[in-house]
Each structure stands twice: as C-alpha cells, then as structure tokens.
C-alpha positions as a printed Julia matrix, in Angstrom:
104×3 Matrix{Float64}:
  -0.19    6.4   -15.5
   1.87    7.99  -12.61
  -0.28    8.92   -9.77
  -0.38   12.45   -7.93
   0.59   12.05   -4.03
   2.74   14.48   -1.69
   3.8    11.55   -0.16
   7.34    9.37   -2.15
   8.2     6.07   -2.49
   9.33    4.48    0.53
  11.48    1.11    0.13
  10.33   -1.65    1.69
  10.75   -6.06    1.49
   7.54   -6.98    1.3
   7.6   -11.54    2.5
   6.78  -15.0     0.17
   4.2   -15.78    2.65
  -0.23  -16.64    3.19
  -0.32  -13.25    4.19
   2.41  -11.5     3.02
   3.66   -9.18    5.41
   5.29   -5.93    3.69
   8.27   -4.74    6.46
   9.25   -1.27    6.39
  11.02    0.98    9.44
   8.33    3.22   10.77
   6.47    3.49    7.85
   3.57    5.77    9.88
   1.02    4.16    7.96
  -2.66    3.68    8.99
  -5.57    1.31    8.66
  -7.36    2.46    5.03
  -4.7     4.09    3.52
  -4.35    3.18    0.53
  -1.16    2.59   -1.16
   0.91    1.17   -4.51
   3.88   -0.77   -4.89
   7.0    -0.1    -7.54
   9.71   -2.06   -8.4
  13.03   -2.15  -10.37
  12.23   -5.93  -10.62
   9.36   -7.5   -10.36
   6.8    -7.77   -7.44
   6.25  -10.74   -5.77
   3.66  -12.64   -7.47
  -0.2   -11.88   -6.16
   0.95   -8.43   -6.27
   0.52   -5.73   -8.99
   2.56   -2.56  -10.11
  -0.01    1.01   -9.73
  -2.78   -0.89   -8.41
  -4.82    0.64   -5.01
  -4.05   -1.14   -1.89
  -5.2    -0.86    1.64
  -3.48   -1.33    5.24
  -5.43   -3.53    6.81
  -5.45   -4.4    10.61
  -4.47   -7.97   10.58
  -0.92   -7.34   11.49
  -0.08   -3.68   11.07
   2.64   -2.86   13.56
   5.16    0.2    13.59
   7.11   -1.61   10.8
   4.84   -4.19    9.42
   1.68   -4.31    7.73
  -0.34   -6.44    5.22
  -3.04   -5.19    2.37
  -5.81   -6.35    0.45
  -7.34   -5.3    -2.91
 -10.17   -4.37   -1.33
 -11.34   -1.85    1.88
 -11.58   -4.01    5.0
 -10.88   -6.9     2.23
  -8.61  -10.35    3.52
  -4.97   -9.92    3.28
  -3.0   -10.67   -0.38
  -0.95  -13.71   -0.15
   2.15  -13.94   -2.7
   3.57  -17.22   -3.9
   6.95  -15.78   -4.93
   9.78  -12.93   -3.76
   9.75  -10.92   -7.35
  13.65   -9.19   -7.81
  14.85   -5.85   -7.51
  14.52   -3.11   -5.05
  10.33   -2.78   -3.78
   9.03    0.4    -2.7
   5.05    1.91   -1.7
   3.75    4.86   -1.4
   0.68    6.33    0.4
  -2.08    7.92   -1.95
  -2.92   11.8    -0.56
  -6.04   11.48    0.64
  -7.27   15.15    0.64
 -10.65   16.51   -0.23
 -10.21   17.69   -4.11
 -13.46   18.86   -4.41
 -15.12   21.66   -2.08
 -17.4    21.51    0.17
 -21.22   21.93   -0.75
 -22.73   24.6     1.46
 -26.66   24.58    2.21
 -28.11   28.2     1.33
 -28.19   30.42    4.1
C-alpha cells in the first residue's frame, strides 16, 4: 500500500557493502528522518520496499547517508547490488491530530 507524503521519490544508488551507503546529491535528509525505498527492479539484499527506515548519524554527509530498521539503530548491510533504478521517499512527519489543550 502506498504511503502518503508531500515528498516525491528521489533517485539514489545503494552500495553493496557493510554498511550500505545510499548516495543522492543534496538529499536534504536529517538524522531520524523516516524514508522508504522503491525500485524498478529489485532492491539490494538487506532492504525491502515499502518498509520504514531511519536515517542514522553514521556516515551522513550532504550526498550520502545510511539507514537502520529502528531509530538510532545499527546500519543495515547489503549483500547484493540489486537491479533497476532505486528511489527513496521521505515520510511526512506532520502532526495529523489536534494538539490537546488544558481547560481554562
């Protein structure tokens, strides 16, 4: 099932490495951002489409980042290059419920 986001899928490359490094020029992601991947072929072994991944502090630069299956977790390793064109999308973390206010 597709997830709602105001962001578009962005093309990236994903290394076959321990840990996997995702490369996308000027990705504009921050630590703890939640993303998910899609591909026209198959993702590298170790990653699954339509699964939440967290950007982690390890290895983040303006053009590269690493992901974990949990917030602040260990970087994911990949054991194949996969095939096709890989893309990621940032999850919209907007508040979807009203703030509770005290009675005055």
